[in-house]
Structure formats: structure tokens, C-alpha cells
N, C-alpha and C positions, 0 to 999 in steps of 0.2 A: 496518393492517398492524402488524406486531410491530415494537416498537421495538430489541429485541434485534438483529432482522436487519437493521435499518435502521443500526444502529452497526457491525455487522459489516461492510456493504456498503464505508462509508465508511473504516473502520479499515483494511480488506483492500486498498482502492484506494489508500491514503495509503502503507501499508508498501510495496506493489507498487511504485509510482513511486519512492519512496526507495531502493529495493534496485535498480532498473532504472538509476537516475540515478547511484547509486555506483558501477556496474558501468563507467561511462564514465570516461576519464583525467581530462577536463577538470574534471568535478566533485569526483571522488575529490581532485584537486590543490586545488578551493576548499575541500574540507572537512578534508583532513588535511595540506595543506602542499605546497610546490611539490616536484616530482619524486617523489611518491607515485603510484604507481598499482595498481589493483587485483589485479594479477598474477594468481596463481593462484586468486584468489577470483571472478574475472570470471565465469566459467561458473556457479559457485553462486548469485551475486548475480543473475545473469539468468534461471536457472532459479527461483530463489525468487519473483523477482518477477512473472514470468509465472503461476507457481501461485497467489500471493496475488491477481492480477486475475482468474483463473479462478474462484476461492473467491468473489471478490466478485461475478462475474456469476450463479455459481450462488445465492448468498444474494438477489441482487437479483430473480431469476426466483421463488426461493421466495416472497420476501416479497410481491410484487406481481403474479404471474402472468405469461403468457407476452407479453402486448402491453405492458402497462404496465411490465413487469420491466425491458426492453430500454430504456426512456425513463429509468427510474429509474437504471440501471447507467450511462448516458453521461452523465446529471446528476452522479452520484457520481465519475465519473472527470474530469470538469471541476472539480468543487471540490478533488479530491485532487490534481489537476495544477496548480492554481492554488496550492494550499498549499504544493505541493512548490517551486515556484518562488520564492515568498515566503520559505520557509524557507532555501533556498539563498542568497538575497541578503541577507536579514537576519540570520540566526543560523546560519551554516554550522558552528560549533562545537559547535552541540546538535542538528544535523541527524541524526547516527547514533542518537543517544539517544531522538529523537522517532519516527525511524522504527522502531526496535526496539520502543517502547512501543506503536506502532500495531500491529506484528506480534504482541505479546503479548497485545492487546486482541483482534485478529481471531482468532488461535488460540483464547485463552480464551472468546470469546464463542460460536465455532464450537462448542466442546465443550460449553459450557454448554447451547446449543440442541439439541444432540443428546442430552444428558441431558433434557432437559425434555419433548422430542417423543415 
């Protein structure tokens, strides 16, 4: 398996879960303070999070094939979800920056993979 694709799978999963959690009122208040809601960004965060999880699935299937790729994707989802929960609990102020960095790694890794393929 290609290590670039494995990095892409986890980074896209983490960024997707970060975006989906910031679209929720409770987590948005945890990160940005009481009374702040995602407002008009809610739909964009939901759409972006869903797209990143789909990118993660595609990279997983590309990296490991049809049967093992699904298992790899579920494992990456589990690791990314646990990381998201840990970040929300222990580093809520850094949460948006880490999610943005994961999204940048996912997009950059995807573009790099397309250029090298």
C-alpha cells in the first residue's frame, strides 16, 4: 500500500469529522465560546465534511482494493473519530487549526497523488 494514500485516508477522515463536529451547535460553543453557533457556515461545514469522508473512502479503496479498502476505511474512521473526541476534550482552542491542517494535508496529498499517478 502507498503511504501517501494512507496519510490521505486518515487526514481526510480527521478533517471531515472536524468539519462535521464544528457544524453542531454544542461543539461550536465548546471551541469558540458560549453563544456562538455555526450560523450560515453550517451547510458548508456539513457539505465539506461529507465530501472529505467520501474522499477518504475513495483513497482507501484505491490504496487497498475493494475488500480490504472498506476495512481500512472503517479503521481510519474509528481512529479519526477518537482523535476528534480527544481534541474536543483536551485542546478545543486548537481544534479548528488542527482540522484545517488535516484538510490541507488531505487536499495536498490528493493533488500530489494525482500528479504522481
